[in-house]
N, C-alpha and C positions, 0 to 999 in steps of 0.2 A: 082901634089901637089901645092898648092897655094904659099908656101914659095919659091919653085923653080921658079915659075913665077915671083915673086918679085925680086929674085936674078938675074934672067935673065934681068929684066927691069933695075935694077941698074947697071948691068954689062956694059950696053951701055954707062954709064957715068963714068965707072971705080970706082964705089962706092960700089960694092957688098961686099967688105971686111969690110965695116962699119956696116953691119947687124950683130946684136948680137943674138945668140941663147942660150937659157937657159936650164938647166936640170930640172927646175921647171916651172910651168905654169905661164904665164903672161896674161892670158885670161881676167882678170878684172883689173880695175884701181889699186886696192889695191895690187893684186898679181904682176902686172907689176912694181909698185913702189918698192915693196920689192925686186924683182929680180934685179932691176936697182939701188937700194939704193938711190932713189931720192924721192922728195915730190910727193904725188899723183896728185897734181894740174898740174905737168909738163908732165903727161901722156896725149898724144893727142889721145883721144878716137874718134873712127869713128862710127857714128850712121847712120843706113840705113833706109830710108823712101820711100814711094811711093807718087809721086806727079804727078797728072794729067796722071796717067797710066805709068809713067816712074820712074825708081829708081834714087834716089839721095843720096848722102852722105854728112853729116855735120860732120866736124872735129872740136872738141871742147876740152877745157881744162878738165882735170880729175875731177875737183871740180865743173864743170858747169852742169846744167840740162836744158834740153829744156823747154822753157817757151811756153806753148801752145798759149797764147795770142800773144806773139811776133812772133811766127812761123806763125800763121794765118794772122797777120797783114802784114808780109813780103811776104809770098807765096800765100796769098789769098785762103788758103786751110787749113783744119784741119790736124794736124800732124798724120800721119798713119805709124807707124813703120812696117818694113817688118818682117814676121815670119822667124824663122831660116832657114827653107827649101827654102824660097824665096830668102833669102840673098845669099845662095850658088848659086842658079841658075841664079839670076839676077845681082849680084855683082861680083861673082867669088871667093869669100873668105867666110870661115866659121865664125860664131859668135866666138868671142874671138881672131880672127886674122884679122878681117876686117880692111882694110887700104885703103888709097886713091891712091895706086900705083898698076899698072898692073890690073886694073879693066876691066870688060867686056865693050864692046862697048855700047854707049848710056847712060852711068852712068855719071851724073853731080856731080861735087864736089864743096862744099862750105866750107869756113873756117870761124869759128866763132871768133868774136873779143876777146873772153875770152883767146885766145892764144897769143895775141899781147903783153902781159905784160912780156913774157919770151924771153930770148936770144936764148935758144934752148928748143926743146920739143922732146918727144919720142913716135912716132906712131908705131903701130904694123907693121909687115912685112908679113902678110899672113898666119901666124900660131899662135897657142895658146901658143907659147913659144919663141917669137921673138920681136925685136924692133930695131929701128935705131934712133940715135940722129941727129936731123937736126936743123939748124937755121931756123928762120921764113922765111927768103928769100929762103932757100933751100926747105922748105915745099911748099911755093908758086910755085916754079919752078917744082918740081917733082910730085906734086899732080895734076897738070894741072887744078887747081881750076878755077871756073868761076868768083867768087867774094867773098868778105868778107861780112858776115852777122852778125846781132846782134839778135840772137834768143834764147839766153840762160839766165839763172838766177842762183843765188846762189853762184856766185864767187865774189871774192873781187877784185875790179879794181885797188887796190894799190899794 
């Protein structure tokens, strides 16, 4: 189970107790915000794409949407999201629980600048009813991200 994988991952840092599990679904931004009683924009959603034959993840704020033009300008490729069955097999997590932690080998992680306006954000933890609150610095550290990108629109920079 994916949540167990993420718990094991965070256990090496003594942080597994910070993972929150809910009796309700947190599989969408809106459901996660309700479960956490926070603003939807603070949910760090993890989107999965195929880029040059390899899976990548982009972690973005809950109110941000991938801008196809920005994505193409940055990655020199059209945005192609993974299908649900591809997400499980290539990333290691199911839709609704996809996160940048304990992912399969060969998955590259990018963080979108839409997250930088917050002190803390809430990414999922491998299941459709989990999350962890992390500072931006902790998100950088534990996601093993490659770099910050600016590929989203629809969020307010203030």
